C-alpha positions in Angstrom: -3.4 9.8 -14.6 -2.0 12.8 -12.6 -1.7 11.5 -9.0 -2.1 14.3 -6.4 0.8 13.0 -4.2 2.5 9.9 -2.9 0.0 8.5 -0.5 2.5 6.0 1.1 5.5 3.8 0.7 4.8 0.2 1.7 7.7 -1.6 3.5 7.5 -5.4 4.1 8.8 -6.4 7.6 9.1 -9.6 9.5 8.5 -8.1 12.9 6.1 -5.2 13.1 6.8 -4.4 16.7 10.6 -4.2 16.2 10.2 -2.1 13.0 7.8 0.3 14.8 10.5 0.8 17.5 13.0 1.8 14.9 10.8 4.3 13.2 9.8 5.8 16.6 13.1 5.6 18.5 15.6 6.3 15.7 13.6 8.4 13.3 11.4 10.1 15.9 8.2 9.3 14.0 4.9 8.4 15.7 2.9 5.3 14.8 -0.6 6.6 14.6 -2.5 3.6 13.3 -2.2 -0.2 13.5 -4.7 -2.3 11.7 -5.2 -5.8 10.2 -6.5 -6.2 6.7 -7.6 -9.8 6.9 -8.4 -10.4 3.2 -4.8 -9.2 2.3 -3.3 -11.3 5.2 -1.4 -8.4 6.6 -1.1 -6.3 9.7 -0.1 -2.6 9.0 1.4 0.3 11.0 1.4 3.9 9.7 3.6 6.9 10.2 3.3 10.4 8.7 6.2 12.1 7.1 4.7 15.4 5.8 1.9 14.6 3.4 3.3 11.1 2.7 3.0 8.1 4.9 5.1 5.0 5.6 3.2 1.8 5.8 4.9 -1.1 7.5 3.5 -4.5 6.4 3.8 -7.7 8.4 2.3 -10.9 7.0 -0.3 -12.7 9.1 0.0 -15.8 6.8 3.2 -17.0 5.1 1.1 -17.8 2.0 -0.1 -14.2 1.8 1.3 -11.6 -0.6 3.7 -10.1 2.0 4.8 -13.5 3.3 5.6 -14.6 -0.3 7.4 -11.3 -1.0 9.6 -11.6 2.1 10.4 -15.2 1.3 11.5 -14.3 -2.2 13.1 -10.9 -1.7 13.5 -10.3 2.0 12.4 -7.3 3.9 12.3 -3.9 2.2 10.3 -1.6 0.0 7.2 -3.5 -1.3 5.2 -0.8 -3.1 4.7 2.9 -3.7 1.1 4.2 -3.5 -0.2 7.2 -5.4 -3.4 9.1 -4.5 -5.7 9.5 -7.5 -9.2 10.6 -8.2 -11.7 8.4 -10.0 -9.8 5.2 -9.4 -12.1 3.1 -11.6 -11.5 5.4 -14.6 -7.7 5.3 -13.9 -7.7 1.5 -14.0 -9.6 1.5 -17.4 -7.2 4.1 -18.7 -4.1 2.0 -17.6 -5.7 -1.1 -19.1 -6.4 0.7 -22.4 -2.7 1.6 -22.5 -1.8 -2.1 -22.2 -0.7 -1.9 -18.5 -1.2 -5.2 -16.7 -3.5 -4.9 -13.7 -3.5 -6.9 -10.6 -6.8 -5.5 -9.7 -9.3 -4.7 -12.5 -11.7 -3.2 -9.9 -10.8 -1.4 -6.7 -11.0 -3.1 -3.3 -10.9 -1.9 0.3 -7.5 -1.3 1.8 -6.1 0.0 5.1 -7.5 3.3 6.4 -10.7 2.9 4.4 -9.1 3.7 1.1 -10.2 2.1 -2.2 -7.0 0.6 -3.7 -5.9 -1.3 -6.8 -2.5 -2.5 -7.9 -0.7 -2.2 -11.3 1.5 -5.3 -12.1 5.2 -4.6 -11.7 6.0 -6.3 -15.0 4.3 -3.3 -16.6 5.9 -0.6 -14.3 9.7 -1.3 -14.6 9.6 -3.7 -11.7 7.8 -1.5 -9.2 4.6 -2.5 -7.6 2.3 0.5 -8.0 -0.8 1.0 -5.8 -3.5 3.5 -6.7 -5.5 4.8 -3.8 -8.7 6.9 -3.6 -10.3 8.3 -0.5 -14.1 8.2 -1.0 -16.1 10.9 0.6 -18.2 9.7 3.4 -22.0 10.1 2.7 -23.5 12.9 4.8 -26.3 12.0 7.2 
């Protein structure tokens, strides 16, 4: 698969505004993007740390994936995301190796990335997200 880098680490939080204050005031990071991903029932905030990002995730619906995660496990690290090329081929490759997929096909995630998740039961308990940045067509 050969990811190029860790794209981001996703952290589930109950209060996005309070969590942003911690990352800005204590760690000295700058929140550069806040966006809602309606189909994933989540509001996100991003910080850069070198080439890697921290993504804070607040559920917009208790029945959504982050709401369920926090109810079951509490706040904390939710997933680790790797940047890959040819995400569709990577999903086929993982499936052929017997890796359980949450997403058989990529979908749109925050910051315009194509994303797909590998099931934690196949990855030693870690929710793995694959990300690909598609080139914008030239005009």
